[in-house]
Backbone bond lengths (Angstrom), bond angles and torsions (degrees), N, CA, C in turn:
res aa  C-N    CA-C-N  psi(-1)  N-CA   C-N-CA  omega(-1)  CA-C   N-CA-C  phi
1 X - - - 1.445 - - 1.496 108.16 -
2 X 1.303 117.00 135.79 1.437 123.09 -177.56 1.525 110.39 -72.19
3 X 1.289 114.41 137.92 1.483 120.36 177.72 1.504 112.46 -78.71
4 X 1.308 116.16 174.15 1.465 121.61 -176.46 1.496 111.41 -60.47
5 X 1.341 117.01 -42.66 1.465 120.86 -178.35 1.565 110.81 -66.50
6 X 1.312 115.40 -40.33 1.465 120.12 178.12 1.517 109.81 -63.26
7 X 1.311 119.38 -44.93 1.443 122.12 178.99 1.517 111.25 -62.10
8 X 1.322 117.80 -37.19 1.453 120.15 -179.51 1.539 110.37 -69.14
9 X 1.320 116.66 -37.66 1.497 121.11 177.34 1.537 109.55 -64.40
10 X 1.312 115.15 -46.70 1.503 119.87 -178.49 1.513 109.90 -64.18
11 X 1.318 116.74 -37.46 1.496 118.96 178.42 1.528 110.04 -66.54
12 X 1.305 116.08 -43.22 1.439 122.09 -179.49 1.535 110.65 -62.73
13 X 1.293 117.39 -41.56 1.478 120.97 -176.07 1.513 113.36 -86.29
14 X 1.348 118.43 0.12 1.438 119.24 -174.54 1.510 115.12 -59.24
15 X 1.338 118.70 -23.55 1.442 120.52 179.79 1.550 111.95 -102.63
16 X 1.320 118.07 8.02 1.460 118.99 175.73 1.541 110.47 -69.02
17 X 1.304 118.01 138.75 1.485 120.15 -177.07 1.509 114.76 -54.79
18 X 1.330 116.70 -40.08 1.461 120.58 -176.84 1.517 109.75 -69.07
19 X 1.324 117.99 -34.02 1.449 121.59 178.70 1.555 110.09 -69.63
20 X 1.314 114.58 -42.95 1.457 120.49 177.80 1.495 111.39 -62.70
21 X 1.338 117.63 -42.32 1.464 121.49 178.07 1.513 110.95 -62.77
22 X 1.318 117.90 -41.28 1.454 122.44 178.47 1.539 110.62 -64.87
23 X 1.323 117.80 -42.56 1.459 121.96 177.99 1.538 108.77 -64.17
24 X 1.334 116.05 -43.79 1.480 120.80 177.48 1.522 112.30 -53.32
25 X 1.362 113.41 -54.24 1.440 116.06 -176.64 1.526 113.88 -67.09
26 X 1.335 116.93 -36.25 1.450 120.10 178.50 1.484 111.28 -64.99
27 X 1.315 118.41 -47.97 1.486 122.08 -176.51 1.527 110.17 -69.49
28 X 1.353 116.47 -37.18 1.466 119.04 -176.87 1.540 111.91 -73.02
29 X 1.353 115.16 -48.06 1.453 116.42 -170.04 1.546 115.87 -102.17
30 X 1.328 116.57 -14.03 1.461 117.88 176.97 1.524 109.95 -105.42
31 X 1.338 117.13 -48.90 1.446 118.30 -178.05 1.513 111.98 -89.27
32 X 1.324 118.38 -14.77 1.489 123.29 -178.22 1.529 110.40 52.94
33 X 1.296 116.29 44.95 1.459 119.60 179.69 1.502 112.71 -109.97
34 X 1.317 116.83 175.22 1.466 120.39 -178.27 1.507 110.62 -69.26
35 X 1.318 115.41 133.60 1.502 118.96 -174.78 1.526 110.16 -113.39
36 X 1.298 120.81 8.72 1.445 121.87 -177.08 1.496 114.11 -58.41
37 X 1.350 114.93 -34.78 1.490 118.75 -179.49 1.537 109.81 -70.02
38 X 1.318 118.00 -32.52 1.455 120.55 178.69 1.509 110.37 -72.12
39 X 1.346 117.51 -42.04 1.463 120.87 179.12 1.506 109.69 -63.62
40 X 1.348 118.54 -38.70 1.457 121.52 177.88 1.534 110.80 -64.21
41 X 1.334 117.18 -41.56 1.454 121.31 178.62 1.540 110.02 -66.58
42 X 1.306 117.74 -36.05 1.468 124.06 177.63 1.498 110.40 -62.57
43 X 1.332 116.49 -49.66 1.470 119.71 179.76 1.506 111.01 -66.56
44 X 1.329 119.38 -37.85 1.463 121.54 177.48 1.507 111.31 -64.21
45 X 1.306 118.47 -44.81 1.481 122.29 179.81 1.517 110.18 -63.27
46 X 1.325 116.95 -31.85 1.470 120.04 179.91 1.549 110.15 -59.71
47 X 1.333 117.68 -32.98 1.437 119.01 -178.92 1.534 113.56 -79.39
48 X 1.262 120.29 -16.62 1.466 121.65 -178.36 1.535 115.34 -118.89
49 X 1.333 116.28 -12.75 1.433 119.73 -176.82 1.553 109.77 -72.02
50 X 1.294 121.10 133.06 1.491 122.10 -173.23 1.490 115.43 -72.10
51 X 1.334 119.35 -21.09 1.469 122.10 -173.08 1.524 109.57 -113.82
52 X 1.319 115.62 83.54 1.468 120.10 -175.23 1.500 113.32 -65.19
53 X 1.302 118.07 -24.34 1.478 120.82 177.08 1.508 113.38 -59.56
54 X 1.301 116.52 -29.13 1.469 118.86 177.00 1.478 113.19 -64.16
55 X 1.361 117.25 -31.47 1.449 120.80 179.37 1.537 111.66 -67.97
56 X 1.314 116.95 -33.07 1.440 119.19 177.62 1.544 110.43 -63.04
57 X 1.284 117.21 -45.33 1.496 118.47 178.15 1.459 111.27 -69.86
58 X 1.339 120.51 -35.89 1.468 121.55 -179.81 1.555 108.82 -70.12
59 X 1.319 116.91 -35.75 1.491 118.34 176.72 1.526 110.29 -64.19
60 X 1.319 116.00 -37.95 1.468 119.27 178.47 1.498 110.18 -66.65
61 X 1.308 117.95 -41.98 1.491 120.97 177.72 1.502 112.31 -64.18
62 X 1.323 116.87 -39.46 1.485 119.13 176.89 1.514 109.06 -65.05
63 X 1.272 118.43 -41.14 1.464 120.50 179.38 1.541 111.07 -62.74
64 X 1.325 116.80 -43.95 1.450 119.37 176.64 1.538 111.06 -63.84
65 X 1.305 117.11 -37.45 1.465 121.16 178.54 1.504 110.49 -61.52
66 X 1.332 116.34 -47.55 1.440 120.56 -178.94 1.541 110.57 -63.91
67 X 1.326 117.70 -42.37 1.472 120.60 178.07 1.504 112.41 -62.65
68 X 1.331 116.06 -39.62 1.444 121.03 -174.69 1.521 111.69 -74.97
69 X 1.317 117.08 -39.97 1.463 119.77 -171.39 1.503 113.81 -101.33
70 X 1.323 118.53 -2.09 1.446 121.53 175.58 1.538 109.09 -73.86
71 X 1.332 114.76 144.12 1.459 116.47 179.82 1.531 112.49 -63.51
72 X 1.284 115.94 142.08 1.470 119.88 178.87 1.518 109.36 -73.20
73 X 1.361 115.34 145.80 1.470 116.56 178.67 1.490 109.90 -66.00
74 X 1.328 116.12 149.22 1.503 119.88 -177.58 1.535 109.23 -65.08
75 X 1.269 115.91 137.00 1.488 121.02 177.51 1.549 108.91 -91.55
76 X 1.287 112.87 150.28 1.491 118.18 -177.91 1.486 112.08 -87.72
């Protein structure tokens, strides 16, 4: 069970782009659940997060993730 300090750190980092990307990939590809709430949080944090350059790299990582884990088109 997470301690009080650990919970505070996780709560503080909940809007960090890398944490949102990790949650996105875990819920989409492992749990196969709805990710609309994570995408909404990602876009919201983009407007208030002070280091916008991090979003460029996170967007690239999400793009690579989608390309890598998306099913391949059926071959003829």
